[in-house]
Every structure is written in C-alpha cells, then in structure tokens.
N, C-alpha and C positions, 0 to 999 in steps of 0.2 A: 670778370669776377674780381671784386675788390677784397683786399685783405685788411683786417683790422690793423690799426696803427700798432707798431711794435715799439714798446717803451725801452727796449734794450739799447744801450749806446752803441753806435757804430764804431768799429775799430778805427783808431786814430793813428795816422802815420806819425811816428815820433819826429820832432823837429830837432835837428842838431845845429846848435848855434855856435859854430866854430868855423874858422877859415880852413881847417884841416879835416874836413868831413871824411875824405878818402882815407886818411891815416887812422882816423877813429874807427871807421868800419873795418879796416884791415886789422887793427889791434883786437877788435871784438871777435873777428873770425879766428885770429891766432889763438886767443884765449879759449874760444869755443872748441877749437880743434884739439887743444891740449887736455880738455876734460874727458874723463872716461865716458864711453857710450852707456855703460850701466854702472850703477853704484851698488856695490855689495854691502848690504846693510845687515848687521846683526846687533844684538843687544849690547855686547861687549864693546864693539867699535863706537856705537852711539854714546854709551856712557863715557868712554875714554875721550871721545871728541868733545863732548859737553864739558867734562871736567877740565880739559885742556883750555877751552875757551873761557870758562868762568875763572879759572886760576890765572890765566893771562891777564884778564881784566882786573882782577884783584891785585896782581903784581904791579900793574901799571898804576893803579890808585895808591898802592903802598909806597911806590917810588915817588909819586907826586907829593904825598903827605910827608915823606921824609925830607924832600927838598924844601917844602914849605916850612917844616919844623926847623931846619937848619937856618933858613933865612930869618926866621923869627928869633932864634937864639942869637945869631950874629947881630941882629938889629937891637938886641937887648930889650925885646918887648915882652919877655917872659920872666916870671919870678923863678928862683931856684926850685921851688916846689913844682911849678908847672913844667919846668925842664925835666925834672925827675919823672913826673907822671907821663909826660910825652914819651920819654925814653923807654919806660917800662911798657907802655902801650905798643910802641913800635916793635919792641923785642918780642912781645907776646904774639903780635901779628906775624912776625917773621917765623917764629916757632911753629905756629899753626900752619903757615904755608908749607914749611918743611914737612910737617906731618901729613898734610893732604897730598903733597907731591909724592911722598912715599907710598901712601895708600893707593894712589892711581898709577904708580910706576912712572912718574914723569920726572924729567931732569930740567934744570934751569934753562938750558938751551932750547927746550921744546916749548917753553912758555913765551911765544912770540907769534905775531901774525904778519904774514907778508902782505903788505898793502900795494903790491904792484909797483908802479913807477914812483910812488912816494917813498917806498923803502919798507923797512921793518918797523913794527910798532914800538918795540922796546929793545 
C-alpha cells in the first residue's frame, strides 16, 4: 500500500559547528537540569516578568543614549540649546523609569538579564 507524499519536513538533526561539541552538549544538559520541571504561571508573575524585561531593555537603551549624549557634548557637536534639551529629555526618561519601577515593585538591581557565559546585560 502506497502512502501519499508527506509535505511536512523531516526532523533535522542540529549540526554543531564547534570543536567542543561534548562541552556544548554538557552545558545544555546542565542548563536543562537547572530549569524547573513545571512553571507556575499566574497573571501577577507574568505581568511582573514582562515589566521587568521591558524596563530592563529600556534601561539599557537609556544608558546607551546617555553615553552617546556625553560623547557628543564632549566632542562639542551640540549647541547649548541642544545640550539643554537632551539633558531634560534624559531627566524625564529617568523620572519615568523610577515611576514605572515603583509601580511594579522593582529595584535597580532587578533590572538586568543574566546572559550566561557572557555575563550580565547591564
């Protein structure tokens, strides 16, 4: 009996392009073992986690903007009016961040992501 051709793709074995495939697999297993078997999900934890992620990304962008502004000011590429506007905008953003952190009960130390072997995001 012939079966009609199946258009679904066959599972593909992932290729690991590294000289240390064994170490990679061992690290994946270690991370998988560290994860909980079940994740307890409720509306409050989802909201808190999402707020933490979004505020972490906003904080990263805020810090990058601040460093760029300082470089531009030191390079004398801005007029005094532009420096004033930039300073006010950064102050408003920082105030809004404080407000949002307070609203979600987050502290500065919590606004970071662990990127594993790379280290912390900020």
